[in-house]
C-alpha positions as CSV (number, residue, x, y, z in Angstrom):
1,M,0.0,0.0,0.0
2,R,2.8,2.4,0.9
3,R,4.6,1.7,-2.4
4,A,1.4,2.4,-4.3
5,L,1.0,5.8,-2.5
6,T,4.6,6.7,-3.2
7,L,4.3,5.8,-6.9
8,G,1.0,7.7,-7.1
9,A,2.7,10.8,-5.5
10,I,5.6,10.6,-7.9
11,G,3.3,10.1,-10.9
12,G,1.2,13.1,-9.8
13,A,4.3,15.3,-9.4
14,L,5.5,14.3,-12.9
15,L,2.0,14.9,-14.4
16,L,2.0,18.5,-13.1
17,S,5.6,19.3,-14.2
18,S,6.5,20.4,-17.7
19,C,9.2,22.3,-19.7
20,A,6.9,24.8,-21.4
21,T,8.4,28.3,-22.0
22,I,6.5,31.5,-22.6
23,S,8.5,34.0,-24.7
24,I,7.8,37.5,-23.4
25,S,8.9,40.1,-25.9
26,G,7.8,43.2,-27.6
27,E,8.6,46.9,-28.0
28,A,7.1,48.3,-24.7
29,Q,8.2,49.6,-21.4
30,L,7.3,48.1,-18.0
31,A,4.6,50.1,-16.1
32,P,4.8,51.0,-12.4
33,K,2.6,49.0,-10.1
34,S,0.3,52.0,-9.5
35,A,-0.7,52.4,-13.2
36,V,-4.3,51.8,-14.3
37,C,-4.3,49.1,-17.0
38,R,-6.6,46.9,-19.1
39,K,-6.0,43.2,-19.2
40,V,-5.4,41.1,-22.3
41,N,-5.3,37.3,-21.8
42,Q,-3.5,34.8,-24.1
43,K,-3.7,31.0,-23.6
44,Q,-0.6,29.2,-24.7
45,I,-0.6,25.4,-25.2
46,W,2.2,22.9,-25.8
47,F,2.1,19.2,-26.9
48,L,3.9,16.2,-25.5
49,F,4.7,17.4,-22.0
50,G,5.7,20.9,-23.1
51,L,8.2,20.0,-25.8
52,F,6.4,21.3,-28.8
53,P,4.4,24.6,-28.8
54,I,1.0,24.5,-30.6
55,G,1.0,27.9,-32.3
56,D,3.1,30.9,-31.3
57,N,4.2,30.9,-27.6
58,S,5.3,34.6,-27.8
59,T,3.5,37.7,-26.5
60,D,4.6,39.8,-29.5
61,D,1.1,40.1,-31.0
62,I,-0.6,41.3,-27.8
63,I,2.0,43.8,-26.6
64,P,1.5,47.1,-28.4
65,K,4.5,49.2,-29.4
66,G,5.4,52.2,-27.4
67,K,2.9,51.5,-24.5
68,K,3.6,50.7,-20.9
69,V,2.7,47.1,-19.8
70,K,2.6,44.8,-16.9
71,I,3.0,41.0,-17.6
72,E,2.0,38.0,-15.5
73,T,2.1,34.3,-16.4
74,K,-0.3,32.1,-14.5
75,F,-1.2,28.5,-14.0
76,T,-5.0,28.8,-13.7
77,L,-7.7,26.3,-12.9
78,T,-8.5,25.9,-16.6
79,D,-4.8,25.2,-17.3
80,F,-4.8,22.5,-14.6
81,A,-8.0,21.0,-16.1
82,I,-6.5,20.8,-19.6
83,Q,-3.3,19.2,-18.3
84,F,-5.1,16.8,-16.0
85,L,-7.7,15.7,-18.6
86,T,-5.0,15.0,-21.2
87,S,-2.7,13.2,-18.7
88,G,0.0,15.9,-19.3
89,F,0.2,15.4,-23.1
90,L,-1.1,19.0,-23.5
91,I,0.4,21.7,-21.2
92,S,-1.4,25.1,-20.9
93,R,-0.4,28.4,-19.4
94,T,-2.1,31.8,-19.3
95,A,-0.1,35.0,-20.1
96,E,-1.8,38.1,-18.9
97,V,-0.6,41.4,-20.4
98,Y,-1.9,44.6,-18.8
99,V,-1.7,47.5,-21.3
100,C,-1.5,50.9,-19.5
101,E,-2.3,54.3,-20.8
């Protein structure tokens, strides 16, 4: 019983790990924490435990040129559900870009 629990814990840890990388780039400046901004979400998905990106894993298309931005990457409940339901074959992360005026 103890061996099964250990193997289950190791399997669960491996299921939630990945090597997915979000490329954050663009021609913008970082905004101060006190700036008022609007949020733009971008869901990014990788195949085969994060080895191969499905689509573009860059934030270039959502970061406007010459604006001030804040950027956060998150592992949301939706990302967890995608990863759990596909047994880790698909890895999902959410990039949140806050565009400030």
